[in-house]
N, CA, C and O atoms as CSV, one atom per row, in Angstrom:
chain,resi,resn,atom,element,x,y,z
A,1,MET,N,N,70.373,90.657,99.521
A,1,MET,CA,C,69.567,91.078,99.627
A,1,MET,C,C,69.297,92.893,98.352
A,1,MET,O,O,69.522,94.065,98.654
A,2,LYS,N,N,68.915,92.468,97.397
A,2,LYS,CA,C,69.199,93.935,96.410
A,2,LYS,C,C,68.901,94.570,96.376
A,2,LYS,O,O,67.802,95.016,96.704
A,3,LYS,N,N,70.185,95.160,95.727
A,3,LYS,CA,C,70.145,96.612,96.020
A,3,LYS,C,C,69.404,96.960,94.590
A,3,LYS,O,O,69.382,96.572,93.422
A,4,LYS,N,N,68.605,98.297,95.757
A,4,LYS,CA,C,67.349,99.226,94.902
A,4,LYS,C,C,68.178,100.185,93.421
A,4,LYS,O,O,69.280,100.645,93.122
A,5,ARG,N,N,66.833,100.069,92.867
A,5,ARG,CA,C,66.741,100.491,91.751
A,5,ARG,C,C,66.355,102.088,91.946
A,5,ARG,O,O,65.236,102.348,92.387
A,6,PHE,N,N,67.580,103.523,91.513
A,6,PHE,CA,C,67.289,104.024,91.439
A,6,PHE,C,C,66.093,104.515,90.247
A,6,PHE,O,O,65.895,104.077,89.114
A,7,ASN,N,N,65.589,105.317,90.814
A,7,ASN,CA,C,63.987,106.006,89.641
A,7,ASN,C,C,63.639,107.787,89.360
A,7,ASN,O,O,63.258,108.781,89.977
A,8,TRP,N,N,64.053,107.374,88.048
A,8,TRP,CA,C,64.076,108.712,87.295
A,8,TRP,C,C,63.037,109.314,87.383
A,8,TRP,O,O,62.980,110.541,87.299
A,9,LYS,N,N,61.685,108.297,87.630
A,9,LYS,CA,C,60.638,109.112,87.120
A,9,LYS,C,C,60.481,109.476,88.140
A,9,LYS,O,O,59.706,110.409,87.929
A,10,ASN,N,N,60.683,109.440,89.466
A,10,ASN,CA,C,60.466,110.824,90.546
A,10,ASN,C,C,61.255,112.748,90.136
A,10,ASN,O,O,61.251,113.702,90.914
A,11,TYR,N,N,62.036,112.697,88.157
A,11,TYR,CA,C,62.969,113.376,88.313
A,11,TYR,C,C,62.345,114.037,87.191
A,11,TYR,O,O,63.204,114.571,86.489
A,12,PRO,N,N,60.812,114.250,86.629
A,12,PRO,CA,C,60.710,114.104,85.408
A,12,PRO,C,C,61.095,114.927,83.370
A,12,PRO,O,O,60.863,114.665,82.190
A,13,ASN,N,N,61.850,116.060,84.315
A,13,ASN,CA,C,62.545,116.832,83.573
A,13,ASN,C,C,63.753,116.096,83.369
A,13,ASN,O,O,64.276,116.953,82.658
A,14,PHE,N,N,64.750,115.051,83.433
A,14,PHE,CA,C,65.916,115.248,83.123
A,14,PHE,C,C,65.799,113.680,83.111
A,14,PHE,O,O,64.758,113.083,83.382
A,15,SER,N,N,67.373,112.891,82.653
A,15,SER,CA,C,67.326,112.057,82.779
A,15,SER,C,C,69.156,111.647,82.546
A,15,SER,O,O,70.180,112.304,82.361
A,16,ARG,N,N,68.723,109.860,82.719
A,16,ARG,CA,C,69.934,108.857,83.400
A,16,ARG,C,C,71.411,109.939,82.539
A,16,ARG,O,O,72.450,110.393,83.017
A,17,ALA,N,N,70.769,110.009,81.015
A,17,ALA,CA,C,72.072,110.806,79.463
A,17,ALA,C,C,72.756,111.778,80.254
A,17,ALA,O,O,73.961,111.951,80.439
A,18,GLU,N,N,71.720,112.395,80.697
A,18,GLU,CA,C,71.991,113.219,80.961
A,18,GLU,C,C,73.286,113.629,82.026
A,18,GLU,O,O,73.903,114.663,81.770
A,19,PHE,N,N,73.705,112.771,83.272
A,19,PHE,CA,C,74.059,113.115,84.192
A,19,PHE,C,C,74.711,111.903,84.542
A,19,PHE,O,O,74.901,111.354,85.628
A,20,GLU,N,N,75.063,111.559,83.165
A,20,GLU,CA,C,76.523,109.585,83.029
A,20,GLU,C,C,77.084,110.531,82.633
A,20,GLU,O,O,76.695,111.607,82.179
A,21,CYS,N,N,78.695,109.808,82.942
A,21,CYS,CA,C,79.811,110.652,82.856
A,21,CYS,C,C,80.391,110.715,81.230
A,21,CYS,O,O,80.670,109.745,80.526
A,22,GLN,N,N,80.446,111.602,81.010
A,22,GLN,CA,C,80.637,112.545,79.852
A,22,GLN,C,C,81.425,111.439,78.864
A,22,GLN,O,O,80.971,111.012,77.803
A,23,CYS,N,N,83.113,110.966,79.653
A,23,CYS,CA,C,83.928,110.367,78.759
A,23,CYS,C,C,83.485,108.892,77.967
A,23,CYS,O,O,84.201,107.996,77.521
A,24,GLY,N,N,82.533,108.989,77.985
A,24,GLY,CA,C,81.613,107.292,77.247
A,24,GLY,C,C,81.631,105.840,78.267
A,24,GLY,O,O,81.353,104.773,77.718
A,25,CYS,N,N,81.845,105.848,79.216
A,25,CYS,CA,C,82.499,104.687,80.414
A,25,CYS,C,C,80.785,104.988,80.833
A,25,CYS,O,O,80.917,105.145,82.047
A,26,GLY,N,N,79.601,105.124,80.618
A,26,GLY,CA,C,78.187,105.028,80.899
A,26,GLY,C,C,78.282,105.085,82.352
A,26,GLY,O,O,77.703,104.190,82.967
A,27,ARG,N,N,78.809,105.836,82.906
A,27,ARG,CA,C,79.596,104.886,85.073
A,27,ARG,C,C,77.764,106.518,85.035
A,27,ARG,O,O,77.153,107.098,84.138
A,28,ILE,N,N,77.716,106.509,86.349
A,28,ILE,CA,C,76.159,107.336,86.307
A,28,ILE,C,C,76.704,107.743,88.584
A,28,ILE,O,O,76.004,108.436,89.323
A,29,GLY,N,N,77.676,107.224,88.898
A,29,GLY,CA,C,77.952,107.211,89.768
A,29,GLY,C,C,77.615,105.913,91.222
A,29,GLY,O,O,76.892,104.977,90.883
A,30,ARG,N,N,78.102,105.905,92.648
A,30,ARG,CA,C,77.456,104.960,93.116
A,30,ARG,C,C,76.947,105.721,94.645
A,30,ARG,O,O,77.187,105.137,95.701
A,31,HIS,N,N,76.307,106.926,94.636
A,31,HIS,CA,C,76.355,107.800,95.592
A,31,HIS,C,C,74.553,107.932,95.010
A,31,HIS,O,O,74.107,108.897,94.390
A,32,PRO,N,N,73.711,106.611,95.444
A,32,PRO,CA,C,72.411,107.578,94.391
A,32,PRO,C,C,71.457,108.297,95.693
A,32,PRO,O,O,70.365,108.692,95.284
A,33,GLU,N,N,71.660,108.484,96.925
A,33,GLU,CA,C,71.466,109.363,98.146
A,33,GLU,C,C,71.468,110.731,97.314
A,33,GLU,O,O,70.509,111.280,96.771
A,34,ASN,N,N,73.215,111.250,97.379
A,34,ASN,CA,C,73.795,112.184,97.006
A,34,ASN,C,C,72.540,112.790,95.791
A,34,ASN,O,O,71.739,113.696,96.023
A,35,LEU,N,N,72.698,111.721,94.011
A,35,LEU,CA,C,71.884,111.793,93.257
A,35,LEU,C,C,70.646,112.658,92.948
A,35,LEU,O,O,70.323,113.438,92.052
A,36,ALA,N,N,70.079,112.168,94.110
A,36,ALA,CA,C,69.348,112.271,94.567
A,36,ALA,C,C,68.686,113.650,95.128
A,36,ALA,O,O,67.643,114.219,94.807
A,37,ARG,N,N,69.723,113.982,96.122
A,37,ARG,CA,C,69.128,115.746,96.375
A,37,ARG,C,C,69.692,116.366,95.050
A,37,ARG,O,O,68.916,117.231,94.643
A,38,VAL,N,N,70.542,116.244,94.425
A,38,VAL,CA,C,71.465,117.012,93.810
A,38,VAL,C,C,70.417,117.243,92.123
A,38,VAL,O,O,70.477,118.210,91.364
A,39,LEU,N,N,69.509,115.937,91.975
A,39,LEU,CA,C,68.028,115.871,91.562
A,39,LEU,C,C,66.889,116.690,91.712
A,39,LEU,O,O,66.380,117.397,90.842
A,40,THR,N,N,66.570,116.558,92.754
A,40,THR,CA,C,65.757,117.722,93.673
A,40,THR,C,C,65.743,118.961,93.660
A,40,THR,O,O,64.713,119.607,93.467
A,41,SER,N,N,67.117,119.575,93.904
A,41,SER,CA,C,67.141,121.073,93.613
A,41,SER,C,C,67.356,121.893,92.461
A,41,SER,O,O,67.313,123.099,92.216
A,42,ALA,N,N,67.659,120.588,91.687
A,42,ALA,CA,C,67.843,121.153,89.702
A,42,ALA,C,C,66.020,121.231,89.862
A,42,ALA,O,O,65.477,122.292,90.170
A,43,GLU,N,N,65.267,120.024,89.617
A,43,GLU,CA,C,63.727,120.299,89.850
A,43,GLU,C,C,63.209,121.453,90.087
A,43,GLU,O,O,62.234,121.994,89.566
A,44,LYS,N,N,64.233,121.970,91.276
A,44,LYS,CA,C,63.772,123.522,91.657
A,44,LYS,C,C,63.605,124.559,91.544
A,44,LYS,O,O,62.750,125.291,92.043
A,45,LEU,N,N,64.933,124.881,90.429
A,45,LEU,CA,C,65.911,125.056,90.144
A,45,LEU,C,C,64.261,125.463,88.938
A,45,LEU,O,O,63.392,126.302,89.174
A,46,ARG,N,N,64.342,124.588,87.808
A,46,ARG,CA,C,63.421,124.644,86.972
A,46,ARG,C,C,62.599,125.416,86.975
A,46,ARG,O,O,62.504,126.496,86.392
A,47,SER,N,N,61.534,124.564,88.068
A,47,SER,CA,C,60.685,125.272,88.591
A,47,SER,C,C,60.773,126.950,88.635
A,47,SER,O,O,59.870,127.489,87.995
A,48,LEU,N,N,61.506,127.650,89.142
A,48,LEU,CA,C,62.038,129.060,89.372
A,48,LEU,C,C,62.300,129.897,88.443
A,48,LEU,O,O,62.059,131.102,88.363
A,49,ALA,N,N,63.199,128.640,87.210
A,49,ALA,CA,C,63.209,130.232,86.412
A,49,ALA,C,C,62.055,129.861,85.132
A,49,ALA,O,O,61.680,130.738,84.353
A,50,LYS,N,N,61.638,128.633,85.065
A,50,LYS,CA,C,60.207,128.747,84.474
A,50,LYS,C,C,60.832,127.958,82.835
A,50,LYS,O,O,59.963,127.555,82.061
A,51,ARG,N,N,61.861,127.849,82.560
A,51,ARG,CA,C,62.445,127.307,81.619
A,51,ARG,C,C,63.457,125.589,81.649
A,51,ARG,O,O,63.539,124.861,82.638
A,52,SER,N,N,63.814,125.442,80.892
A,52,SER,CA,C,64.147,123.984,80.648
A,52,SER,C,C,65.565,124.233,81.317
A,52,SER,O,O,65.898,125.398,81.096
A,53,VAL,N,N,66.246,123.742,81.848
A,53,VAL,CA,C,67.650,123.187,82.636
A,53,VAL,C,C,68.634,122.559,81.691
A,53,VAL,O,O,68.090,121.733,80.959
A,54,ASN,N,N,69.629,122.674,81.537
A,54,ASN,CA,C,70.214,122.150,80.801
A,54,ASN,C,C,72.691,121.368,81.609
A,54,ASN,O,O,73.875,121.648,81.793
A,55,ILE,N,N,72.006,120.753,81.642
A,55,ILE,CA,C,72.753,119.945,82.256
A,55,ILE,C,C,74.445,120.208,81.162
A,55,ILE,O,O,74.535,119.996,79.953
A,56,THR,N,N,75.276,120.578,81.853
A,56,THR,CA,C,76.863,119.732,80.766
A,56,THR,C,C,77.737,119.263,81.183
A,56,THR,O,O,78.821,119.075,80.631
A,57,SER,N,N,77.263,118.871,82.705
A,57,SER,CA,C,78.281,118.174,83.434
A,57,SER,C,C,77.698,117.101,84.943
A,57,SER,O,O,77.415,117.730,85.962
A,58,GLY,N,N,77.656,116.611,84.952
A,58,GLY,CA,C,77.124,115.944,85.934
A,58,GLY,C,C,77.839,114.615,86.634
A,58,GLY,O,O,78.704,114.786,87.494
A,59,TYR,N,N,77.446,113.327,86.234
A,59,TYR,CA,C,78.740,112.329,87.086
A,59,TYR,C,C,80.212,112.397,86.760
A,59,TYR,O,O,80.429,112.272,85.555
A,60,ARG,N,N,81.227,112.555,87.480
A,60,ARG,CA,C,82.627,112.483,86.706
A,60,ARG,C,C,83.137,111.023,87.113
A,60,ARG,O,O,83.146,110.918,88.339
A,61,CYS,N,N,83.556,109.886,86.470
A,61,CYS,CA,C,84.118,109.038,86.575
A,61,CYS,C,C,85.887,109.742,87.142
A,61,CYS,O,O,86.298,110.869,86.866
A,62,PRO,N,N,86.547,108.810,87.861
A,62,PRO,CA,C,87.750,109.474,88.639
A,62,PRO,C,C,88.773,110.073,87.008
A,62,PRO,O,O,89.189,111.226,86.890
A,63,THR,N,N,88.935,109.194,86.164
A,63,THR,CA,C,89.422,109.633,85.391
A,63,THR,C,C,89.427,110.516,84.769
A,63,THR,O,O,90.458,111.144,84.527
A,64,HIS,N,N,87.827,110.947,84.155
A,64,HIS,CA,C,87.090,111.563,83.479
A,64,HIS,C,C,87.856,113.401,83.999
A,64,HIS,O,O,88.470,114.378,83.569
A,65,ASN,N,N,87.133,112.739,85.330
A,65,ASN,CA,C,87.001,114.487,86.238
A,65,ASN,C,C,89.015,115.024,86.444
A,65,ASN,O,O,89.317,116.186,86.719
A,66,LYS,N,N,90.054,113.943,86.244
A,66,LYS,CA,C,91.778,113.888,86.010
A,66,LYS,C,C,91.267,114.750,84.811
A,66,LYS,O,O,90.708,115.846,84.833
A,67,GLU,N,N,91.650,113.864,83.644
A,67,GLU,CA,C,91.158,114.603,82.588
A,67,GLU,C,C,90.857,116.420,82.155
A,67,GLU,O,O,91.469,117.186,81.411
A,68,VAL,N,N,89.283,116.645,83.267
A,68,VAL,CA,C,89.143,117.627,82.202
A,68,VAL,C,C,89.551,118.793,83.463
A,68,VAL,O,O,89.086,119.920,83.637
A,69,GLY,N,N,90.605,118.042,84.251
A,69,GLY,CA,C,90.926,118.874,85.426
A,69,GLY,C,C,90.562,119.657,86.331
A,69,GLY,O,O,91.093,120.724,86.642
A,70,GLY,N,N,89.449,119.050,86.881
A,70,GLY,CA,C,89.025,118.847,88.095
A,70,GLY,C,C,89.315,118.083,88.945
A,70,GLY,O,O,89.267,116.868,88.759
A,71,VAL,N,N,89.760,118.746,90.312
A,71,VAL,CA,C,90.008,118.098,91.706
A,71,VAL,C,C,89.877,117.453,92.143
A,71,VAL,O,O,88.731,117.050,92.341
A,72,LYS,N,N,91.083,116.776,92.694
A,72,LYS,CA,C,91.125,115.354,93.459
A,72,LYS,C,C,89.318,115.753,94.006
A,72,LYS,O,O,88.823,116.866,93.832
A,73,GLY,N,N,88.458,114.395,94.768
A,73,GLY,CA,C,87.543,114.240,95.250
A,73,GLY,C,C,86.515,114.957,95.143
A,73,GLY,O,O,85.480,114.880,95.804
A,74,SER,N,N,86.927,116.077,93.828
A,74,SER,CA,C,85.596,116.368,93.309
A,74,SER,C,C,84.053,116.251,93.473
A,74,SER,O,O,83.382,115.308,93.055
A,75,TYR,N,N,83.586,117.333,94.138
A,75,TYR,CA,C,81.455,116.383,94.298
A,75,TYR,C,C,81.489,116.043,93.526
A,75,TYR,O,O,81.390,114.862,93.860
A,76,HIS,N,N,81.606,116.011,91.861
A,76,HIS,CA,C,81.325,115.913,90.700
A,76,HIS,C,C,80.959,114.475,90.764
A,76,HIS,O,O,79.836,114.021,90.545
A,77,THR,N,N,82.603,113.443,91.261
A,77,THR,CA,C,83.130,111.908,91.474
A,77,THR,C,C,82.078,111.604,92.528
A,77,THR,O,O,82.209,110.452,92.944
A,78,LYS,N,N,80.750,112.488,93.278
A,78,LYS,CA,C,80.420,112.114,94.671
A,78,LYS,C,C,78.496,111.828,94.132
A,78,LYS,O,O,77.583,111.440,94.861
A,79,ASN,N,N,78.443,112.138,92.879
A,79,ASN,CA,C,76.922,112.408,92.901
A,79,ASN,C,C,76.611,113.994,93.477
A,79,ASN,O,O,75.408,114.254,93.516
A,80,MET,N,N,77.104,114.581,93.719
A,80,MET,CA,C,77.453,115.767,94.421
A,80,MET,C,C,77.147,116.858,93.569
A,80,MET,O,O,76.857,117.840,94.253
A,81,ALA,N,N,77.086,117.124,92.131
A,81,ALA,CA,C,77.298,117.772,91.763
A,81,ALA,C,C,76.790,118.387,90.452
A,81,ALA,O,O,76.252,117.510,89.776
A,82,VAL,N,N,76.772,119.711,89.798
A,82,VAL,CA,C,75.940,119.596,88.104
A,82,VAL,C,C,76.672,120.712,88.088
A,82,VAL,O,O,77.012,121.547,88.926
A,83,ASP,N,N,76.846,120.530,86.889
A,83,ASP,CA,C,76.992,122.233,85.767
A,83,ASP,C,C,75.728,122.555,84.858
A,83,ASP,O,O,75.002,121.707,84.339
A,84,LEU,N,N,75.569,124.233,84.739
A,84,LEU,CA,C,74.368,123.652,84.447
A,84,LEU,C,C,74.525,125.269,83.653
A,84,LEU,O,O,75.348,126.182,83.722
A,85,TRP,N,N,73.274,125.031,82.904
A,85,TRP,CA,C,73.196,127.118,81.943
A,85,TRP,C,C,71.363,126.338,82.361
A,85,TRP,O,O,70.795,125.400,82.921
A,86,VAL,N,N,71.119,127.762,81.472
A,86,VAL,CA,C,69.106,128.360,81.290
A,86,VAL,C,C,69.248,129.634,80.373
A,86,VAL,O,O,69.769,130.715,80.647
A,87,GLU,N,N,68.798,129.320,79.509
A,87,GLU,CA,C,68.194,130.002,78.050
A,87,GLU,C,C,68.244,131.361,78.827
A,87,GLU,O,O,68.801,131.017,79.869
A,88,GLY,N,N,68.065,132.308,78.903
A,88,GLY,CA,C,68.091,133.585,79.327
A,88,GLY,C,C,68.565,134.126,81.262
A,88,GLY,O,O,68.534,134.968,82.159
A,89,TYR,N,N,68.809,133.293,80.964
A,89,TYR,CA,C,69.708,133.880,82.262
A,89,TYR,C,C,71.071,133.551,82.184
A,89,TYR,O,O,71.580,132.633,81.540
A,90,GLY,N,N,71.636,134.421,82.929
A,90,GLY,CA,C,73.390,134.800,82.806
A,90,GLY,C,C,73.742,134.302,84.407
A,90,GLY,O,O,72.855,134.036,85.219
A,91,PRO,N,N,75.169,134.229,84.696
A,91,PRO,CA,C,75.686,133.275,86.211
A,91,PRO,C,C,75.091,134.049,87.079
A,91,PRO,O,O,74.423,133.629,88.024
A,92,GLY,N,N,75.229,134.846,86.901
A,92,GLY,CA,C,75.112,135.945,88.337
A,92,GLY,C,C,73.536,135.652,88.391
A,92,GLY,O,O,73.189,135.981,89.525
A,93,GLU,N,N,72.645,135.274,87.815
A,93,GLU,CA,C,70.947,135.506,87.964
A,93,GLU,C,C,71.180,133.955,88.910
A,93,GLU,O,O,71.205,133.757,90.125
A,94,LEU,N,N,71.324,133.035,87.744
A,94,LEU,CA,C,71.504,131.471,87.531
A,94,LEU,C,C,72.200,131.490,89.008
A,94,LEU,O,O,71.117,131.613,89.579
A,95,ALA,N,N,72.865,131.473,89.774
A,95,ALA,CA,C,72.762,131.564,90.624
A,95,ALA,C,C,72.743,131.618,92.098
A,95,ALA,O,O,73.255,131.095,93.087
A,96,TYR,N,N,71.695,132.723,91.659
A,96,TYR,CA,C,71.279,133.149,92.162
A,96,TYR,C,C,69.899,132.180,93.290
A,96,TYR,O,O,69.709,132.226,94.506
A,97,LEU,N,N,69.304,131.524,92.372
A,97,LEU,CA,C,67.760,130.960,91.436
A,97,LEU,C,C,67.815,129.669,92.426
A,97,LEU,O,O,66.967,129.130,93.139
A,98,ALA,N,N,69.785,129.300,92.038
A,98,ALA,CA,C,70.906,128.044,92.378
A,98,ALA,C,C,70.178,128.142,93.891
A,98,ALA,O,O,69.399,127.253,94.235
A,99,ARG,N,N,70.513,129.398,94.868
A,99,ARG,CA,C,70.970,129.506,96.121
A,99,ARG,C,C,69.228,129.032,96.830
A,99,ARG,O,O,69.185,128.523,97.950
A,100,LYS,N,N,68.470,129.173,96.367
A,100,LYS,CA,C,67.198,129.431,96.397
A,100,LYS,C,C,66.559,128.002,96.468
A,100,LYS,O,O,65.667,127.613,97.223
A,101,ALA,N,N,67.198,127.358,95.553
A,101,ALA,CA,C,66.527,126.033,95.483
A,101,ALA,C,C,67.389,124.810,95.701
A,101,ALA,O,O,67.276,123.613,95.437
A,102,GLY,N,N,68.437,125.695,96.380
A,102,GLY,CA,C,69.018,124.755,97.513
A,102,GLY,C,C,70.234,123.687,97.804
A,102,GLY,O,O,70.435,122.725,98.545
A,103,PHE,N,N,71.040,124.549,96.611
A,103,PHE,CA,C,72.017,123.901,96.468
A,103,PHE,C,C,72.769,124.898,97.689
A,103,PHE,O,O,72.232,125.862,98.234
A,104,GLY,N,N,74.191,124.366,97.951
A,104,GLY,CA,C,74.669,124.681,98.698
A,104,GLY,C,C,76.006,125.835,98.011
A,104,GLY,O,O,76.008,127.064,98.070
A,105,GLY,N,N,76.868,125.080,97.495
A,105,GLY,CA,C,78.114,125.905,96.426
A,105,GLY,C,C,77.470,126.266,94.929
A,105,GLY,O,O,76.821,125.754,94.017
A,106,ARG,N,N,77.920,127.140,95.208
A,106,ARG,CA,C,77.925,128.127,93.633
A,106,ARG,C,C,78.519,128.575,92.467
A,106,ARG,O,O,78.359,129.794,92.529
A,107,GLY,N,N,79.285,128.249,91.133
A,107,GLY,CA,C,80.763,129.084,90.995
A,107,GLY,C,C,79.575,129.910,89.830
A,107,GLY,O,O,78.355,129.982,89.682
A,108,ARG,N,N,80.295,130.212,89.452
A,108,ARG,CA,C,79.785,131.323,88.414
A,108,ARG,C,C,81.441,131.234,86.901
A,108,ARG,O,O,82.349,131.987,86.548
A,109,TYR,N,N,81.062,130.190,86.615
A,109,TYR,CA,C,82.385,130.242,85.138
A,109,TYR,C,C,81.415,131.725,83.987
A,109,TYR,O,O,80.505,131.533,83.181
A,110,TRP,N,N,82.093,133.096,84.375
A,110,TRP,CA,C,81.230,133.518,82.933
A,110,TRP,C,C,81.673,133.174,81.712
A,110,TRP,O,O,81.077,133.134,80.635
A,111,HIS,N,N,83.211,132.838,82.109
A,111,HIS,CA,C,83.326,132.175,80.507
A,111,HIS,C,C,83.202,131.809,79.495
A,111,HIS,O,O,83.456,132.092,78.324
A,112,LYS,N,N,82.341,130.446,80.638
A,112,LYS,CA,C,81.324,129.504,80.087
A,112,LYS,C,C,80.158,130.062,79.663
A,112,LYS,O,O,79.872,130.059,78.465
A,113,ALA,N,N,79.420,130.558,80.519
A,113,ALA,CA,C,77.496,131.441,81.015
A,113,ALA,C,C,77.594,130.020,81.482
A,113,ALA,O,O,76.593,129.546,80.944
A,114,ILE,N,N,78.181,128.997,82.163
A,114,ILE,CA,C,78.059,128.286,82.438
A,114,ILE,C,C,77.368,128.360,84.684
A,114,ILE,O,O,77.397,129.478,85.196
A,115,VAL,N,N,77.004,127.457,85.354
A,115,VAL,CA,C,76.960,127.673,87.109
A,115,VAL,C,C,77.371,126.003,87.406
A,115,VAL,O,O,76.877,125.055,86.796
A,116,HIS,N,N,77.736,125.971,87.793
A,116,HIS,CA,C,78.752,124.950,88.898
A,116,HIS,C,C,77.065,125.421,90.239
A,116,HIS,O,O,76.634,126.433,90.792
A,117,CYS,N,N,76.660,123.812,90.156
A,117,CYS,CA,C,75.519,123.977,91.559
A,117,CYS,C,C,76.322,122.003,92.228
A,117,CYS,O,O,76.516,120.914,91.688
A,118,ASP,N,N,76.491,122.514,93.424
A,118,ASP,CA,C,76.529,121.417,94.691
A,118,ASP,C,C,76.051,121.839,95.577
A,118,ASP,O,O,75.693,122.992,95.820
A,119,SER,N,N,75.989,120.739,96.275
A,119,SER,CA,C,75.215,120.181,97.602
A,119,SER,C,C,76.326,120.402,98.825
A,119,SER,O,O,76.496,119.682,99.809
A,120,GLY,N,N,76.628,120.925,98.665
A,120,GLY,CA,C,78.579,121.129,99.765
A,120,GLY,C,C,77.863,121.785,100.778
A,120,GLY,O,O,76.773,121.672,101.338
A,121,PRO,N,N,78.744,122.432,100.814
A,121,PRO,CA,C,77.650,123.741,101.990
A,121,PRO,C,C,78.240,125.054,101.287
A,121,PRO,O,O,79.099,125.402,100.477
A,122,VAL,N,N,77.473,125.439,101.915
A,122,VAL,CA,C,76.982,127.194,101.451
A,122,VAL,C,C,77.946,128.230,101.220
A,122,VAL,O,O,78.558,128.753,102.151
A,123,ARG,N,N,78.178,128.689,99.496
A,123,ARG,CA,C,79.603,128.676,99.153
A,123,ARG,C,C,79.440,129.094,97.945
A,123,ARG,O,O,78.689,128.597,97.105
A,124,GLU,N,N,80.645,130.694,97.726
A,124,GLU,CA,C,80.533,131.179,95.881
A,124,GLU,C,C,81.628,131.911,95.665
A,124,GLU,O,O,82.414,132.598,96.318
A,125,TRP,N,N,81.344,131.341,93.830
A,125,TRP,CA,C,83.200,132.155,93.782
A,125,TRP,C,C,82.958,132.555,92.272
A,125,TRP,O,O,82.050,132.372,91.461
A,126,ASP,N,N,83.943,133.059,92.268
A,126,ASP,CA,C,83.242,133.593,90.701
A,126,ASP,C,C,84.789,132.948,89.690
A,126,ASP,O,O,85.817,132.540,90.230
A,127,GLU,N,N,84.567,133.013,88.232
A,127,GLU,CA,C,85.976,132.535,87.858
A,127,GLU,C,C,85.546,132.914,85.693
A,127,GLU,O,O,84.981,132.470,84.694
A,128,TYR,N,N,86.324,133.966,86.212
A,128,TYR,CA,C,86.628,134.326,84.940
A,128,TYR,C,C,87.376,134.197,83.368
A,128,TYR,O,O,87.073,134.764,82.318
A,129,ARG,N,N,88.445,133.238,83.661
A,129,ARG,CA,C,89.650,133.151,83.102
A,129,ARG,C,C,89.292,133.356,81.330
A,129,ARG,O,O,90.207,133.327,80.508
């Protein structure tokens, strides 16, 4: 049976390149159902913010996840997480909108001015470093 290809046309405001591993391996992950969930919430977030959503990290291969200090079993390695920012929104406001958009986990990284959003259970945290 031929594997069904992921349809990026369902997510007009995002591209495959934004979600590929940043190490250069070109991988996008093996969990299209998780990626679809994250992209659906990201599209909702864009509608709520009324601005473009900028992706700083989508999928991470296990090697890259380890290189950047990600935790073992990170949601990034399972297509369940994205790190992002939106022009004109601070991490606090953006995390609030992310919850309304359907993301469960929201981590506010104040020192980087980004928010980690994932499709896991509802929880939140702050990092100031």
